[in-house]
C-alpha positions as CSV (number, residue, x, y, z in Angstrom):
1,X,0.0,0.0,0.0
2,X,1.2,3.5,-0.8
3,X,-0.4,6.7,0.4
4,X,0.1,10.3,-0.7
5,X,-1.9,13.3,0.5
6,X,-4.3,12.9,-2.5
7,X,-4.3,9.1,-3.2
8,X,-4.2,5.7,-1.6
9,X,-3.2,2.7,-3.7
10,X,-3.4,-0.9,-2.5
11,X,-1.7,-3.6,-4.6
12,X,-2.3,-7.2,-3.6
13,X,0.3,-9.5,-5.1
14,X,0.1,-11.3,-7.3
15,X,-3.4,-10.8,-8.7
16,X,-5.4,-8.4,-6.6
17,X,-7.9,-7.2,-6.0
18,X,-6.2,-3.8,-6.1
19,X,-7.7,-0.5,-4.9
20,X,-7.3,3.2,-5.7
21,X,-8.9,6.0,-3.7
22,X,-9.0,9.7,-4.3
23,X,-8.5,10.8,-0.7
24,X,-9.5,14.4,-1.4
25,X,-13.0,13.5,-2.8
26,X,-13.5,10.2,-0.9
27,X,-11.7,10.1,2.4
28,X,-14.0,7.2,3.6
29,X,-12.6,5.0,0.7
30,X,-16.1,4.1,-0.6
31,X,-15.4,4.3,-4.4
32,X,-12.6,2.1,-5.7
33,X,-11.2,3.9,-8.8
34,X,-8.6,1.3,-9.8
35,X,-10.4,0.3,-13.0
36,X,-11.4,3.9,-14.0
37,X,-9.5,4.8,-17.2
38,X,-9.5,8.5,-16.2
39,X,-7.4,7.5,-13.1
40,X,-5.0,5.2,-14.9
41,X,-2.1,7.6,-14.8
42,X,-2.4,8.0,-11.0
43,X,-2.7,4.3,-10.5
44,X,0.3,3.5,-12.8
45,X,2.5,6.2,-11.1
46,X,1.7,4.9,-7.6
47,X,2.2,1.3,-8.7
48,X,5.6,2.2,-10.1
49,X,6.6,4.0,-6.8
50,X,5.5,1.0,-4.8
51,X,7.5,-1.4,-7.1
52,X,10.5,0.9,-6.7
53,X,10.2,0.8,-2.9
54,X,10.0,-3.0,-2.9
55,X,13.0,-3.3,-5.3
56,X,15.0,-1.0,-3.0
57,X,14.2,-2.3,0.5
58,X,12.9,-5.9,0.3
59,X,15.2,-8.9,1.0
60,X,14.7,-11.2,-2.0
61,X,15.4,-14.3,0.1
62,X,12.3,-13.7,2.2
63,X,10.0,-11.9,-0.3
64,X,7.0,-13.9,-1.3
65,X,5.1,-11.0,-2.9
66,X,4.9,-12.6,-6.3
67,X,4.5,-16.2,-5.2
68,X,1.1,-17.9,-5.0
69,X,0.4,-17.3,-1.3
70,X,-3.1,-18.2,-0.3
71,X,-4.5,-18.9,3.1
72,X,-2.0,-19.5,5.8
73,X,0.9,-17.6,4.4
74,X,4.6,-18.1,4.1
75,X,6.4,-20.2,6.8
76,X,10.0,-20.3,5.7
77,X,12.4,-18.2,3.6
78,X,11.9,-18.8,-0.1
79,X,15.1,-19.9,-1.8
80,X,15.7,-22.1,-4.9
81,X,14.4,-25.6,-4.2
82,X,12.4,-24.7,-1.1
83,X,9.0,-23.8,-2.7
84,X,7.6,-27.1,-1.7
85,X,8.2,-26.4,2.0
86,X,7.7,-22.7,2.0
87,X,4.0,-22.9,2.5
88,X,2.7,-25.1,5.2
89,X,-0.6,-25.2,7.2
90,X,-0.6,-23.4,10.5
91,X,0.3,-25.6,13.5
92,X,-2.6,-27.1,15.4
93,X,-3.7,-24.9,18.2
94,X,-3.3,-26.3,21.7
95,X,-6.3,-26.3,24.0
96,X,-6.3,-23.1,26.1
97,X,-5.6,-23.6,29.7
98,X,-8.3,-22.2,32.0
99,X,-8.0,-21.6,35.7
100,X,-10.3,-24.6,36.4
101,X,-7.9,-26.9,34.6
102,X,-5.3,-26.0,37.1
């Protein structure tokens, strides 16, 4: 997500849904303008700035932004040959201890 005084752009990797809001006209974020051709230049400029930020600051060994993450998320660093183990179901939850179990 990137925010400027006038715009908010949310990019969900890899396929969306993406969101674009005109914060001057719609501070409550009720009208998603991402598909509006009249707002394409704002969307493209914000997307490019977000990509530049990720290219500058993200550690590629742990970045799963462009991998098919769904559900439980990434569990281990993604390096060549580890894709099969990078995504695992969450561990089973232990039964909470209550004072009466004591």
